[in-house]
C-alpha positions as CSV (number, residue, x, y, z in Angstrom):
1,X,117.1,109.8,76.1
2,X,113.5,109.8,78.1
3,X,112.4,106.2,78.2
4,X,108.8,106.1,78.4
5,X,107.5,103.8,81.1
6,X,105.9,100.0,80.2
7,X,102.7,98.9,81.7
8,X,104.3,96.9,84.9
9,X,106.1,99.6,85.9
10,X,102.9,102.4,85.9
11,X,100.7,99.8,86.4
12,X,103.2,99.4,89.6
13,X,103.4,103.3,89.9
14,X,99.6,102.8,91.2
15,X,99.4,100.3,93.2
16,X,102.1,102.2,94.7
17,X,100.2,105.9,95.0
18,X,96.8,104.4,96.3
19,X,98.5,102.5,99.2
20,X,100.8,104.5,99.4
21,X,103.9,103.0,98.9
22,X,106.9,102.6,97.6
23,X,106.9,100.9,94.4
24,X,110.6,99.1,95.0
25,X,108.5,97.4,97.6
26,X,106.4,96.1,94.9
27,X,106.8,93.5,92.2
28,X,104.3,91.1,89.4
29,X,104.8,88.2,92.2
30,X,103.4,89.9,95.1
31,X,100.1,89.6,96.3
32,X,97.9,91.7,97.3
33,X,97.7,89.7,100.7
34,X,101.3,91.2,101.6
35,X,99.9,94.4,100.1
36,X,97.2,94.7,102.5
37,X,95.0,94.8,100.3
38,X,91.6,95.1,101.5
39,X,87.8,96.0,99.4
40,X,88.5,99.6,99.8
41,X,91.9,99.8,98.8
42,X,90.9,97.8,95.8
43,X,88.7,99.7,94.9
44,X,90.9,103.0,94.8
45,X,93.1,101.1,92.8
46,X,90.8,101.0,90.0
47,X,90.5,104.3,90.2
48,X,94.0,104.8,90.1
49,X,94.8,102.3,86.9
50,X,91.2,103.9,85.2
51,X,93.2,107.8,86.2
52,X,96.9,106.4,84.6
53,X,96.1,104.7,81.0
54,X,92.8,106.4,81.2
55,X,90.3,103.2,80.9
56,X,87.8,102.0,82.4
57,X,88.3,98.8,84.2
58,X,85.3,97.2,85.2
59,X,85.0,95.8,89.2
60,X,84.3,91.8,88.0
61,X,87.6,92.2,86.1
62,X,89.6,92.6,89.3
63,X,88.1,90.1,91.6
64,X,89.3,86.7,92.5
65,X,92.9,88.4,91.4
66,X,95.6,87.7,93.8
67,X,99.2,89.1,93.0
68,X,100.5,92.2,90.9
69,X,101.2,90.6,87.7
70,X,96.8,90.0,87.6
71,X,96.6,93.3,86.9
72,X,99.7,93.7,85.2
73,X,98.4,91.2,82.5
74,X,94.2,92.9,82.8
75,X,95.4,96.2,81.8
76,X,97.4,94.9,78.9
77,X,94.1,93.3,77.9
78,X,92.1,96.2,78.5
79,X,94.7,98.7,76.3
80,X,94.7,95.6,73.5
81,X,90.8,95.7,73.1
82,X,90.7,99.7,73.7
83,X,93.1,100.0,70.7
84,X,91.0,97.3,68.7
85,X,88.0,99.2,69.7
86,X,86.1,96.3,71.1
């Protein structure tokens, strides 16, 4: 039986693809500083998340985020909004 990856796992996988590192090296409490995420990486990460979740993520929504957990929460909020039709 195949389990569908959770939002957390999918966000971490998208970050791993964007940074070209192993997903096992990333957890919710991992900071962007630890991952060496710069402004160009952040843009690439946005594209990865938009593709992974078929969402449009506003640049402002991720500005100021410092941890993977914040990205996970923002994606969950965007998915909930999309489900509500916001």
